N, C-alpha and C positions, 0 to 999 in steps of 0.2 A: 317702033312697036306700038300698036294701038292700046289705048287705055281701056282696061276692063272695068275697073272700079276705083273710086276714091273713097277711102274709109276714113271718116273724120267725125266719130260720134260725139266728141267733146267740143266740136265747133272751134277748132284751133284757128286763130287768125293768122294772116300772113306775117304780121309782126312777131307773133309768138313762134311760128315755125322757123323764122329766120335764125333763131338761136338754138334750135334743136340739133342734136347729133344726127348726122345722116348715115344711113345704112343701106347698102344694096344687097339684094338676095336673089338667088336663082331657085326656081321651083319647077316641078314637072308633073304632068299627067303621064304616068308610066304604064304602058300596056304590056301584059305578058303574052305568051303564045296563044293562050285561050281567049284573048280579048278582054281580060279583066284588068282593072287598074289597082295600083297600090295606094292604100291609105294607111296612115299611122293612127292607131287607136290610143289615145291618151287616157287610159282607163281610170286613173285616180282623179282626173279632172273632167271626165265624162264628155269627151268630144273626139272627133276625128279631124285629121288634117292631111294635106298633101305633103309628099316628101320635098325637102329642099331646105336651104338655109343661107346664112350670110356669107358673102365673099370675104376671104381672108387676105389682108394686105392688098396687093395689086393683082390678085388672082383674076383670071379671065372667067366670065360667066359660065361658059361651057365646062371649063375645068372644075369650077366650084360645084356645078350641078352633078357632074360625074362623081366627084368626091362625096358629096352629100348623099347621093343614091347608094353608093357602096356602103357608107356608114349607116344610113337609116333603114334601107330596105334590103341590103346585102346583095345588090345586083349591079352588074355593069350595064350601061345603057348606051343606046345610040339615039342621038337627038335628031328628030325628024322634022321639026319646024317650030315656029313661034305660035303661041296662043295669044299673048298680049302681056300687059304689065298692070300692076296694081300699085297704088300709092296710099300709104297709111300715115296719118298724123296721130301719134300716141302721146297725148299730153301726160298721161300717167308715167311715162318713161322719158319725156322730153325727146322723142324720137320721130324722125321723118324717114320712113322706110319705103323704098321702091323695090318691088319684086318683079323680076323678069321671068315669065312663065313659058315653058316649052312643052311640046308633045314629044314623048320618047318611047322607046321600046326596049325590053330586056334583051341583052345579048348574052348568049350562053345560058348556063344553069343559074337558078336562084341560089343564093348563099344565105348566110345568116347575118343579120345586122350587127353592128358594133355600137350599141348605144352608149352615150356618155353616162356617168354615174347619175346625173340629174334626170336624164331621160328614163333610165332604168327605175329610178325612185318614183317617177310619175306614172309608171306602169305602161310605157310605150310597148306596142306590139304591132307587127305588120299584118294587115289583112288585104286579101285580093278579092275584089268584088266586080261584078258587071257594072258598067257605068251608071245604069239606072239605080241599082242598089247602093252604089257609092253616094249618089246624090241624096237618096233617102237617108242614108246614115248621117251625112253632113247636116241635112235639114232637121233631123231628129236629135242632133247633139244638144245637150243642155249643160254647157260648160259651167263648172262651178267657180271659175275665176274670170275676172274682167278681161284678161288678155285673150283667152279663148272665146268668150262670149261676144265681146265687142269688136274684135279684130280678126282673129284667125279663122273662125268659122264663117263669118260673113264674106271674108276675102275668098276663101276656098270654095264656097258655094258659087260665088260670081265666076270664079275661074272655071269650075267644072261645068257650069251652065254654058259658058262660052265655048269650052272645048267640046262639049257634047252635041252642039248644033250639027244636025245632019247624021248623027250616030245613033240617035234613039228612034 
C-alpha cells in the first residue's frame, strides 16, 4: 500500500521510535448513495476526522474497518479499494501508528452510530458532506488539543486529498 503521509511533528528519531508501542488502524473514505462522504465532527475539540480506528487483537483490517464504520457512522460498508497508508510517530503517547486507508461505500440504509462514552463526551456527531466540503471542513478545523491538531487533522487532510484526486 503506498505511503500517503508521514506525520512526525515532534521529530521522533529511529532510536526513540524503536521503543514506542505499535498500533495498526483501519480508516475509510466512505461514500453514501448521494456521493457524500462521512466525517466525524468532534465538537468539543473543534475538528473533523474520518471514520476508523485500531485493530483489536489479531483482527483483520477489513473486519476492523467494517466494525469501526458500524460503531462510528452507523453504516455497513463495502470496501472498494485501497487509498494508501499513513504513519504517525506520537511522542506525546510513545506511539508508532500505521493507518491503512480504504475507499468504501454504504451498503443498505444508514443507521445510528454507537459512540463510546468517551466519544459521546467529546461531542462526536456524523456529518455527510460532498468531498470538496469535507476537505474544507478538515482544513478549517482548529483542534483545541494536540492530538487533533498535530496528528489527526493533518493525517486526514492528506488522506482526503489523495482520495479526492480525479473526483473534484
